[in-house]
C-alpha positions as CSV (number, residue, x, y, z in Angstrom):
1,M,-92.7,25.5,18.5
2,A,-96.3,25.4,18.9
3,K,-98.7,27.9,20.3
4,V,-100.8,27.4,23.0
5,L,-103.8,29.2,23.9
6,F,-104.3,29.4,27.4
7,I,-108.4,31.1,28.6
8,V,-108.2,32.1,32.3
9,T,-111.0,33.9,34.3
10,G,-111.1,37.8,34.6
11,A,-112.8,37.5,37.2
12,T,-111.8,38.2,40.9
13,Y,-114.9,37.4,42.9
14,W,-117.8,34.8,43.0
15,V,-121.4,35.6,44.5
16,L,-122.3,32.9,46.6
17,K,-126.1,32.2,48.0
18,D,-126.4,34.8,50.2
19,G,-125.1,37.5,48.1
20,T,-121.3,37.5,49.7
21,R,-118.6,38.3,47.4
22,Y,-116.3,35.3,47.5
23,A,-113.0,36.9,46.8
24,T,-111.4,34.6,44.2
25,G,-109.9,34.2,40.6
26,Y,-107.3,31.7,38.7
27,W,-105.5,29.3,40.8
28,A,-101.7,29.8,41.1
29,E,-100.8,25.9,40.7
30,E,-102.9,25.9,37.8
31,F,-101.5,28.7,35.8
32,A,-98.2,28.1,37.0
33,M,-97.3,24.7,36.3
34,P,-98.4,24.5,32.5
35,Y,-97.1,27.9,32.0
36,K,-93.8,26.5,33.3
37,K,-93.8,22.8,31.3
38,V,-95.1,24.2,28.1
39,T,-92.5,27.5,27.6
40,E,-89.9,25.3,29.3
41,A,-90.4,23.1,26.0
42,G,-90.2,25.5,23.7
43,H,-93.6,26.6,23.2
44,E,-95.4,29.8,23.4
45,V,-98.3,30.9,25.7
46,V,-100.6,33.4,24.5
47,V,-103.2,34.6,26.9
48,G,-106.8,35.4,26.5
49,T,-109.4,36.4,28.8
50,P,-113.3,37.4,28.5
51,G,-112.7,41.8,28.1
52,G,-108.8,41.4,28.0
53,V,-109.0,42.4,31.4
54,T,-105.6,41.0,33.4
55,P,-105.9,38.3,35.2
56,N,-106.4,37.9,38.9
57,V,-104.6,35.1,41.3
58,D,-106.8,33.3,44.1
59,M,-104.5,34.9,47.1
60,M,-105.2,31.8,48.8
61,S,-103.6,29.9,45.8
62,L,-100.3,31.5,47.0
63,R,-100.6,30.6,51.1
64,P,-97.7,28.6,52.2
65,S,-100.6,25.5,53.2
66,M,-102.2,25.1,49.7
67,A,-98.6,25.8,47.5
68,G,-97.2,22.5,49.2
69,G,-95.5,25.0,51.4
70,E,-92.9,28.2,51.7
71,E,-91.0,27.4,48.9
72,G,-93.7,26.1,46.4
73,A,-96.2,29.5,47.5
74,L,-92.5,30.9,46.1
75,E,-91.8,29.4,43.2
76,L,-95.4,29.7,41.9
77,E,-95.3,33.7,42.7
78,A,-92.1,33.8,40.5
79,I,-93.5,32.0,37.5
80,I,-96.2,34.0,37.6
81,R,-94.5,36.8,37.8
82,S,-92.0,36.0,35.1
83,A,-95.3,35.2,32.8
84,E,-95.4,38.4,30.8
85,A,-98.1,37.3,28.1
86,M,-100.5,37.5,31.9
87,R,-100.1,41.2,31.5
88,R,-101.1,42.0,27.7
89,P,-104.1,39.0,27.3
90,L,-106.3,39.4,24.3
91,K,-109.6,39.8,24.1
92,L,-111.5,36.3,23.8
93,S,-113.7,38.4,20.9
94,D,-110.4,39.0,19.0
95,I,-108.8,35.4,18.9
96,R,-108.5,33.2,15.7
97,L,-108.2,29.3,17.1
98,E,-106.4,29.0,13.8
99,D,-103.3,30.8,15.1
100,Y,-103.5,28.0,17.9
101,D,-102.0,24.0,18.1
102,A,-103.6,23.7,22.0
103,V,-106.5,25.4,24.2
104,Y,-105.9,25.2,27.8
105,L,-107.8,26.1,30.5
106,P,-106.4,26.7,34.5
107,G,-109.3,27.0,36.9
108,G,-110.0,28.4,40.4
109,H,-113.3,29.8,41.6
110,G,-113.4,32.5,38.6
111,P,-114.5,30.8,35.8
112,M,-117.9,29.8,37.7
113,A,-118.3,33.5,37.4
114,D,-117.4,34.9,34.0
115,L,-116.3,31.7,32.3
116,A,-119.6,29.9,32.6
117,F,-121.5,32.4,31.0
118,D,-119.3,33.8,28.5
119,A,-120.7,33.6,24.8
120,D,-116.6,33.8,23.3
121,V,-115.8,31.0,25.3
122,G,-119.1,28.9,24.5
123,R,-118.1,29.6,20.9
124,L,-114.0,29.3,21.2
125,L,-114.7,26.0,23.1
126,T,-117.2,24.4,20.6
127,A,-114.8,25.0,17.3
128,Q,-111.7,23.9,19.3
129,L,-113.7,20.4,20.6
130,A,-114.8,20.1,16.5
131,S,-111.2,20.8,15.2
132,G,-109.3,17.9,16.6
133,K,-106.4,19.9,18.4
134,P,-106.4,19.4,22.1
135,L,-108.7,21.3,24.5
136,A,-107.3,20.8,28.4
137,I,-109.9,22.1,30.9
138,V,-108.7,21.5,34.8
139,C,-110.5,21.4,38.3
140,H,-113.6,24.8,38.0
141,A,-112.9,25.6,34.3
142,P,-115.1,22.6,32.9
143,S,-117.7,25.3,34.0
144,A,-116.9,27.0,30.5
145,M,-119.0,23.9,28.7
146,L,-122.0,25.5,30.6
147,A,-121.8,28.2,28.0
148,T,-121.5,25.7,25.4
149,R,-125.4,25.2,25.2
150,I,-127.5,26.5,22.5
151,H,-131.3,25.7,23.5
152,G,-130.1,23.4,26.4
153,E,-127.8,21.7,23.7
154,S,-123.8,21.1,24.5
155,P,-121.0,19.4,22.0
156,F,-119.7,18.2,25.0
157,K,-122.8,15.9,25.7
158,G,-121.8,12.4,26.0
159,Y,-117.5,13.0,26.3
160,R,-115.9,11.5,29.1
161,V,-115.1,14.7,31.5
162,T,-114.1,15.0,35.0
163,C,-114.2,18.3,37.2
164,F,-113.6,19.5,40.9
165,T,-116.0,17.3,42.5
166,N,-118.9,18.2,44.9
167,E,-116.9,16.1,47.5
168,E,-113.8,18.5,47.1
169,E,-116.4,21.5,47.4
170,E,-117.5,20.3,50.3
171,A,-114.2,20.0,51.7
172,V,-112.9,23.9,50.9
173,G,-116.4,25.1,52.7
174,L,-118.2,25.9,50.0
175,A,-120.8,23.4,48.5
176,S,-123.4,24.7,51.2
177,R,-122.6,28.0,50.1
178,A,-122.5,28.1,46.2
179,T,-125.9,28.9,44.3
180,W,-124.6,25.7,42.0
181,L,-121.9,22.6,42.2
182,L,-119.8,22.2,38.6
183,E,-119.8,18.1,39.4
184,T,-124.1,18.3,39.2
185,E,-124.6,21.0,36.4
186,L,-122.4,19.0,33.9
187,K,-123.9,15.7,34.2
188,E,-127.5,17.2,34.5
189,R,-126.8,20.5,32.0
190,V,-124.6,19.2,29.8
191,G,-124.9,15.5,30.3
192,V,-121.3,14.8,30.0
193,D,-120.1,11.0,31.0
194,F,-118.6,12.1,34.1
195,S,-116.1,9.9,36.6
196,R,-113.2,10.5,39.5
197,G,-110.5,9.4,41.8
198,P,-109.8,10.5,45.1
199,I,-110.6,13.9,46.6
200,W,-107.2,16.1,46.2
201,E,-105.7,13.2,44.2
202,P,-104.3,14.5,40.8
203,Y,-107.0,12.4,37.8
204,M,-107.2,13.2,34.3
205,V,-109.5,11.6,31.6
206,E,-109.2,12.1,27.8
207,D,-111.7,11.2,25.4
208,R,-110.6,11.7,21.4
209,N,-109.5,15.6,22.1
210,L,-110.6,16.6,25.2
211,I,-108.4,16.4,28.6
212,T,-109.7,17.4,31.8
213,G,-108.3,16.9,35.3
214,Q,-110.2,16.7,38.6
215,N,-108.1,19.2,40.8
216,P,-105.2,22.1,41.2
217,H,-103.2,18.7,41.4
218,S,-104.1,17.6,38.1
219,A,-103.0,20.4,36.3
220,A,-99.8,19.6,35.6
221,I,-100.5,16.1,34.4
222,L,-102.5,17.3,32.1
223,A,-99.6,19.5,30.9
224,D,-97.7,16.5,30.5
225,R,-100.2,15.2,28.4
226,L,-100.7,17.9,26.1
227,L,-96.8,18.2,25.6
228,E,-97.3,14.4,24.6
229,I,-100.2,15.4,22.2
230,L,-97.9,18.7,20.6
231,K,-94.8,16.4,20.1
């Protein structure tokens, strides 16, 4: 049995260009589907958040229109309700990476508000990348790579990476309202080798021990790949 650390946003809102607080958190599918797959395979999931705060689900991600229908939304809710680990998260500052076999970061817009600027996240991602053990990151969670920069340099520079695209941000109506766009920042400030698939389609990129996914529907294929590596 492996032990997998889920680093989850603790944010409840994201401040937009005009000062509006946009209600957010983690995206249900990106937590729930990998959690279900990893735990059903017999592995243990431990959740860590900035300051050990209880993660907040983005309520929009539980709407039937976003969750593949009423049944899909109910399934996501049930998985989240059953996830004891979400109710007792560890503080990121207390986490010892040597206790874990893999690290996974779900997205939602929340990471754009906290993980992107969190020194503990930067330290943990830098150490996990260097360890050679799996590091899987999906959708908006690659924003955490921004926190790994020291004097403008990130260890993720040159890695092949995907994330929630500018085109997808435009499609949800937030591109023009955001203070920054994830795809642009990763290319310009981290220096990743970016690639992408069609919008809303599952798309995954693997480079050494780093696995990234483009959007919510990519979370399940990331989890499947993680399980293959953990076998």
